[in-house]
Each structure stands twice: as structure tokens, then as C-alpha cells.
C-alpha positions as CSV (number, residue, x, y, z in Angstrom):
1,M,-122.2,-231.2,-115.8
2,P,-118.9,-230.4,-114.2
3,E,-117.5,-232.3,-111.2
4,V,-116.1,-230.7,-108.1
5,I,-113.5,-232.9,-106.4
6,G,-111.2,-232.4,-103.4
7,K,-109.4,-234.2,-100.6
8,V,-109.6,-233.3,-96.9
9,V,-106.5,-234.1,-94.8
10,D,-105.6,-233.6,-91.1
11,A,-103.1,-230.8,-90.6
12,D,-101.2,-232.9,-88.0
13,T,-100.9,-236.2,-89.7
14,G,-101.3,-235.3,-93.4
15,R,-103.7,-238.2,-93.8
16,G,-107.1,-238.1,-95.5
17,I,-110.0,-237.8,-93.0
18,A,-112.7,-240.4,-93.7
19,F,-116.4,-239.9,-93.5
20,I,-116.7,-236.3,-92.6
21,T,-119.5,-234.0,-93.9
22,V,-118.9,-231.9,-96.9
23,A,-121.7,-229.6,-98.2
24,L,-122.1,-227.5,-101.3
25,D,-125.1,-225.2,-101.2
26,G,-127.6,-227.8,-100.0
27,K,-126.0,-230.9,-101.5
28,V,-124.3,-233.0,-98.8
29,T,-121.9,-235.9,-99.0
30,A,-119.2,-237.5,-96.9
31,T,-115.6,-238.1,-97.7
32,N,-114.6,-241.6,-98.6
33,S,-112.0,-243.7,-96.6
34,Q,-109.1,-241.6,-98.1
35,G,-110.8,-238.2,-97.5
36,V,-111.9,-237.6,-101.1
37,F,-115.2,-236.1,-101.9
38,S,-117.0,-235.0,-105.1
39,F,-120.1,-233.3,-106.4
40,I,-121.7,-233.0,-109.8
41,V,-123.2,-229.5,-110.2
42,P,-124.1,-227.0,-112.9
43,P,-121.9,-224.0,-113.4
44,G,-122.3,-221.3,-110.8
45,T,-120.9,-219.9,-107.5
46,Y,-121.2,-222.1,-104.4
47,T,-120.3,-222.2,-100.7
48,L,-118.3,-225.2,-99.7
49,R,-118.6,-226.2,-96.0
50,I,-116.5,-229.0,-94.4
51,R,-117.6,-230.1,-90.9
52,S,-116.1,-232.6,-88.4
53,P,-116.7,-232.8,-84.7
54,F,-112.9,-233.1,-84.1
55,H,-111.7,-230.5,-86.6
56,Q,-112.1,-226.7,-87.2
57,P,-114.8,-226.0,-89.8
58,V,-113.9,-224.8,-93.2
59,T,-116.0,-222.5,-95.5
60,R,-114.9,-221.5,-99.0
61,T,-116.6,-219.8,-101.9
62,I,-115.9,-221.6,-105.2
63,T,-116.8,-220.9,-108.8
64,V,-117.6,-223.7,-111.2
65,G,-117.5,-223.1,-114.9
66,N,-118.1,-225.6,-117.7
67,T,-115.2,-227.8,-116.8
68,D,-114.3,-230.0,-113.7
69,V,-112.9,-228.2,-110.7
70,D,-110.2,-229.9,-108.6
71,L,-109.9,-228.2,-105.3
72,G,-106.8,-230.2,-104.4
73,T,-105.9,-230.9,-100.8
74,I,-107.8,-229.1,-98.2
75,T,-106.0,-229.2,-94.8
76,I,-108.0,-228.8,-91.6
77,K,-106.8,-228.5,-88.1
78,R,-107.9,-230.5,-85.1
79,V,-110.0,-228.8,-82.4
80,V,-108.1,-228.4,-79.2
81,L,-110.2,-229.6,-76.3
């Protein structure tokens, strides 16, 4: 099955954001210490959701074919309190 991989970075610092929640249609994981996440999924269309208490949430629709999908760097902005 294909792998979906990406890296979540802070818009202000450009650094990877560690240990935030990433969900892909019911599958949930957390980023590693560098902000990288991955899922192994069958081909299909999925909703990717990235959540952090200190950053604005991100939602994207992605399509996975028969090969791996590299989402690259996903930049998220901090929440202004």
C-alpha cells in the first residue's frame, strides 16, 4: 500500500512542529520530533486534518493512487491569543 508523508512546520520559525495530531479519515498519528508524519493507506480520496492547540488547524483533501504521496512541507500559523 502507498505511504502518505509530510512535514509540518511553524510559519514564524520554519521549524518542524513536534508531536501534534495529524488525522487521515479516522487514522490518527502524531508528528515526530522533526515534524514529520506518515500513513500507510490504500488508494482513495482522504481528508487530512492537522491540529495543534497553539496553531491554526489545517484541512486538505488528498488523493492517493498506487504510489507514495509526498505532501512536502505544510506550513501552519500560530494562533494569536
